[in-house]
C-alpha positions in Angstrom: 14.6 2.0 -9.8 10.9 2.3 -10.2 9.1 0.8 -13.2 7.2 3.2 -15.5 4.0 1.5 -14.7 4.4 2.5 -11.0 4.7 6.2 -11.7 2.0 8.5 -10.4 -0.2 9.6 -13.3 -2.7 12.4 -13.7 -5.5 11.4 -16.0 -9.1 12.2 -17.0 -12.2 10.3 -16.1 -15.7 10.3 -17.6 -18.5 9.4 -15.2 -22.0 8.1 -16.0 -24.6 7.5 -13.4 -27.5 5.4 -14.6 -30.7 6.2 -12.7 -34.4 6.9 -13.4 -34.7 9.1 -10.3 -31.4 11.0 -9.6 -30.4 14.4 -11.0 -26.9 15.9 -10.9 -28.1 17.9 -7.8 -29.3 14.8 -5.9 -26.7 12.3 -7.0 -24.5 11.8 -3.9 -22.6 8.9 -5.5 -21.5 10.9 -8.5 -20.5 13.8 -6.2 -18.4 11.4 -4.1 -16.7 10.0 -7.2 -15.7 13.5 -8.3 -14.4 14.3 -4.9 -12.3 11.2 -4.7 -11.0 11.4 -8.2 -10.0 15.0 -7.9 -8.4 14.4 -4.4 -6.2 11.9 -6.1 -5.0 14.5 -8.6 -7.2 13.5 -11.6 -10.0 15.4 -13.5 -13.5 14.5 -14.3 -14.1 15.9 -17.8 -17.5 14.4 -18.4 -20.3 13.7 -15.9 -23.8 12.7 -16.8 -26.9 11.0 -15.5 -28.9 8.9 -18.0 -32.0 6.6 -17.6 -31.7 2.8 -17.4 -32.3 2.4 -21.2 -29.9 0.3 -23.1 -29.8 2.4 -26.2 -29.2 5.6 -24.2 -26.4 4.0 -22.2 -24.8 2.5 -25.3 -24.8 5.9 -27.1 -23.2 7.6 -24.1 -20.5 4.9 -23.7 -19.7 5.0 -27.5 -19.2 8.8 -27.2 -17.1 8.4 -24.1 -14.9 5.7 -25.8 -14.1 8.1 -28.6 -13.7 11.1 -26.2 -10.6 12.4 -24.3 -10.9 10.6 -21.0 -8.9 7.3 -20.9 -11.0 6.1 -17.8 -14.7 5.7 -17.9 -16.8 4.8 -14.8 -20.4 3.9 -14.7 -22.4 3.8 -11.5 -25.6 1.9 -11.3 -27.2 -0.9 -13.3 -25.0 -3.8 -12.0 -27.6 -5.6 -10.0 -29.9 -8.5 -10.9 -33.1 -6.5 -11.4 -34.8 -6.0 -14.8 -33.7 -2.4 -15.0 -30.0 -3.3 -14.4 -28.7 -3.2 -17.9 -25.5 -1.1 -17.7 -23.2 -4.2 -17.4 -24.8 -5.9 -20.4 -24.4 -2.8 -22.5 -20.8 -2.2 -21.5 -19.8 -5.8 -22.1 -21.2 -5.6 -25.6 -18.6 -2.9 -26.3 -15.6 -4.5 -24.5 -12.6 -5.6 -26.6 -11.4 -7.4 -23.4 -13.0 -8.0 -20.1 -11.0 -7.7 -16.8 -12.7 -10.4 -14.6 -10.2 -9.8 -11.8 -11.7 -6.4 -11.1 -15.2 -7.8 -10.5 -13.9 -10.7 -8.5 -11.8 -8.4 -6.2 -14.7 -5.8 -5.9 -17.1 -8.5 -4.8 -14.6 -9.9 -2.3 -14.2 -6.4 -0.8 -17.9 -5.8 -0.9 -18.6 -9.1 0.9 -16.3 -8.0 3.7 -18.2 -4.7 4.0 -21.9 -5.7 3.4 -22.0 -9.5 3.5 -23.9 -11.7 1.0 -25.6 -8.7 -0.7 -22.1 -7.8 -2.1 -22.1 -11.0 -4.1 -25.2 -10.0 -6.1 -23.3 -7.2 -7.9 -22.3 -7.8 -11.5 -19.6 -5.1 -11.2 -17.1 -5.6 -14.0 -14.4 -3.8 -16.0 -13.0 -4.0 -19.5 -11.2 -2.3 -22.2 -12.9 -0.7 -25.3 -11.1 1.4 -27.8 -8.1 1.5 -25.6 -10.2 3.0 -22.8 -10.7 1.5 -19.3 -14.3 1.1 -18.4 -15.4 0.3 -14.8 -19.1 -0.6 -14.1 -19.9 -0.1 -10.5 -23.0 -0.3 -8.3 -24.9 2.9 -7.6 -24.2 3.2 -3.9 -21.7 5.6 -2.3 -20.0 2.7 -0.5 -19.5 0.8 -3.7 -18.0 3.9 -5.3 -15.7 4.6 -2.4 -14.5 0.9 -2.2 -13.9 0.6 -6.0 -12.1 3.9 -6.3 -10.0 3.8 -3.1 -9.1 0.1 -3.1 -8.8 -0.8 -6.8 -9.1 1.9 -9.5 -7.1 4.9 -8.1 -4.2 2.8 -6.8 -4.0 0.8 -10.0 -4.9 3.3 -12.8 -1.3 4.2 -13.6 -0.3 0.6 -14.1 -3.5 -0.1 -16.1 -2.9 2.9 -18.4 0.7 1.9 -18.9 -0.4 -1.6 -19.9 -2.8 -0.1 -22.5 -0.2 2.1 -24.0 2.2 -0.7 -24.6 -0.1 -3.0 -26.6 
């Protein structure tokens, strides 16, 4: 008999791309995310692009945390550059951090792109009973995180959140 956490779920995602140069029309990473999420039977109910400004990112995340989507993904702002602030802003809102996500993501990234994959500060956490995943801005990173970790595990993660 299968466990409730292993049941296939259909859920909603909110997606934020942080970029000072992309638009919704030119954002290939966001388009890929929507394609993969929808192909897995889920919906993207909120998708935006915001500049790399901490106050703007924080406002968007706070709105998403109180919104309908139980899963929030950010893309961009996970590197070591001075404009990479998304992870820092998200961490300030976490009730709990999920370090295993970042560890596994970096392991997979290392296998794909070598040492450059270790410079990502990708992370995940829980805020207001919502799952938040902070991913790098590349299409490859988005594909890896969604296909290898987030989509296969989202049912179990949401089950865990509901039982606390």
